[in-house]
Structure formats: C-alpha cells, structure tokens
C-alpha positions as CSV (number, residue, x, y, z in Angstrom):
1,X,88.1,-37.7,-48.3
2,X,88.2,-34.0,-47.5
3,X,84.6,-34.1,-46.2
4,X,85.4,-37.2,-44.1
5,X,88.3,-35.3,-42.5
6,X,86.0,-32.3,-41.9
7,X,83.5,-34.6,-40.2
8,X,86.2,-36.2,-38.1
9,X,87.4,-32.8,-36.9
10,X,83.8,-31.8,-36.1
11,X,83.2,-35.1,-34.2
12,X,86.4,-34.6,-32.2
13,X,85.4,-31.1,-31.0
14,X,83.1,-32.3,-28.2
15,X,85.6,-34.8,-26.7
16,X,88.4,-32.3,-27.0
17,X,86.4,-29.6,-25.4
18,X,85.4,-32.0,-22.6
19,X,89.0,-33.0,-22.0
20,X,90.1,-29.3,-22.0
21,X,87.4,-28.0,-19.7
22,X,87.3,-31.2,-17.6
23,X,91.0,-31.0,-16.9
24,X,90.7,-27.4,-16.0
25,X,87.7,-27.7,-13.8
26,X,89.0,-30.8,-12.1
27,X,92.0,-28.8,-10.9
28,X,90.7,-25.2,-10.7
29,X,87.1,-24.1,-10.4
30,X,86.4,-20.5,-11.5
31,X,87.2,-18.3,-8.5
32,X,83.9,-16.5,-8.3
33,X,80.4,-17.7,-8.7
34,X,79.1,-16.2,-11.9
35,X,76.3,-16.6,-14.4
36,X,78.6,-16.6,-17.5
37,X,81.2,-19.3,-17.2
38,X,81.4,-22.6,-15.4
39,X,79.0,-25.3,-14.2
40,X,76.0,-23.1,-13.5
41,X,73.0,-24.7,-11.8
42,X,71.0,-23.3,-8.9
43,X,72.4,-26.1,-6.6
44,X,76.0,-25.4,-7.7
45,X,75.7,-21.7,-7.3
46,X,74.4,-21.7,-3.7
47,X,77.8,-20.9,-2.1
48,X,81.5,-21.2,-2.8
49,X,81.7,-24.7,-1.4
50,X,79.0,-26.1,-3.7
51,X,80.5,-24.2,-6.6
52,X,84.0,-25.6,-6.1
53,X,82.6,-29.1,-5.4
54,X,80.5,-29.1,-8.6
55,X,83.4,-28.0,-10.8
56,X,85.8,-30.6,-9.4
57,X,83.3,-33.4,-9.6
58,X,82.0,-32.6,-13.1
59,X,85.5,-31.8,-14.3
60,X,86.7,-35.3,-13.4
61,X,83.7,-36.8,-15.2
62,X,84.2,-34.6,-18.3
63,X,87.9,-35.5,-18.5
64,X,87.2,-39.3,-18.2
65,X,84.3,-39.2,-20.7
66,X,86.2,-37.0,-23.1
67,X,89.2,-39.5,-23.1
68,X,86.8,-42.4,-23.7
69,X,84.8,-40.6,-26.5
70,X,87.9,-39.4,-28.4
71,X,89.1,-42.8,-29.8
72,X,85.5,-44.1,-30.0
73,X,84.5,-41.2,-32.2
74,X,87.4,-42.0,-34.6
75,X,86.5,-45.7,-34.6
76,X,82.8,-44.9,-35.2
77,X,83.6,-42.8,-38.3
78,X,86.2,-45.2,-39.9
79,X,83.6,-47.4,-41.5
80,X,82.3,-44.6,-43.7
81,X,85.8,-43.6,-44.9
82,X,85.6,-43.3,-48.7
83,X,81.8,-43.2,-48.7
84,X,79.8,-40.3,-50.2
85,X,79.1,-37.0,-48.4
86,X,75.6,-38.0,-47.5
87,X,76.6,-41.2,-45.7
88,X,79.6,-39.5,-44.1
89,X,77.5,-36.5,-43.0
90,X,74.7,-38.7,-41.5
91,X,77.3,-40.8,-39.6
92,X,79.0,-37.7,-38.3
93,X,75.6,-36.2,-37.2
94,X,74.7,-39.4,-35.4
95,X,78.1,-39.5,-33.6
96,X,77.6,-35.9,-32.5
97,X,74.1,-36.7,-31.1
98,X,75.4,-39.7,-29.3
99,X,78.2,-37.6,-27.8
100,X,75.5,-35.5,-26.1
101,X,74.4,-38.5,-23.9
102,X,77.5,-38.4,-21.7
103,X,77.2,-34.6,-21.4
104,X,73.6,-34.9,-20.0
105,X,74.7,-37.8,-17.8
106,X,77.5,-35.7,-16.3
107,X,75.0,-33.0,-15.4
108,X,72.7,-35.6,-13.8
109,X,75.5,-37.3,-11.9
110,X,76.9,-34.0,-10.6
111,X,73.5,-32.8,-9.4
112,X,73.0,-36.2,-7.6
113,X,76.4,-35.8,-6.0
114,X,75.6,-32.2,-4.9
115,X,72.3,-33.4,-3.4
116,X,74.1,-36.2,-1.5
117,X,76.9,-34.0,-0.2
118,X,74.9,-30.8,0.6
119,X,71.6,-30.0,2.1
120,X,69.1,-27.6,0.5
121,X,70.8,-24.6,1.9
122,X,74.2,-25.6,0.6
123,X,75.7,-26.9,3.9
124,X,77.7,-30.1,3.9
125,X,75.8,-33.0,5.3
C-alpha cells in the first residue's frame, strides 16, 4: 500500500505542476524574455508580444489539461491498488508516459497559435 501511495503521489506531480504553472502563466507571463524560465521557443521569444501571448495561451491549456489529468491519473491507478510493487510500478510508469502526450500537444498547439497570430518577424497579423 505504501508503494501505491508513492506512485500515486508521483503520478500526480505532472498534473499538479501543470495546474500551478498553467494558472500562473495564464494570468502573468514572466516579465522579461529570458532563457531560463517560461515558455521558451524561438517563436515565443521574438518580442514581448509573442512572449506574453505564448504564456497566456499555453497557460490556459496547461491549466485545463492539468485539471483533466488529475482525476484521470487517480482513476487509472485505482485498479492496481493492493497489487504488487512490479504491477504498481509498471502502471505508474505508463501513466507518467501518457501524461507527456498532452504536454507535447500543448507545445504544438501554442506554436500553431503563434504562427496564426504573428508573422515571421513577430508582428501581429
């Protein structure tokens, strides 16, 4: 049971981080464009407008997906409650890998939105 609780806590990290950063970015983008913190892609770092847009857009998506993944992660791990460590560990690893799909989807969606909204120089269309 202790290992199952550990795996549950581990599997809830990604959705909780997405909710935390998503809520923060949806309301407040980091003030300055930087290479250390935030949504950092060449397109998002072109100017302050693209930087702010990318954070607000990706933040809303992260918040939504984090709220969806949180209960789904719990539900996905419930069937292995009381199983051995190997089964629980495998299920937890699969859940963590599946949680990466929305993360990559958020990046792709944000880049598409940036491309639709801004030209190659970072000016609004």
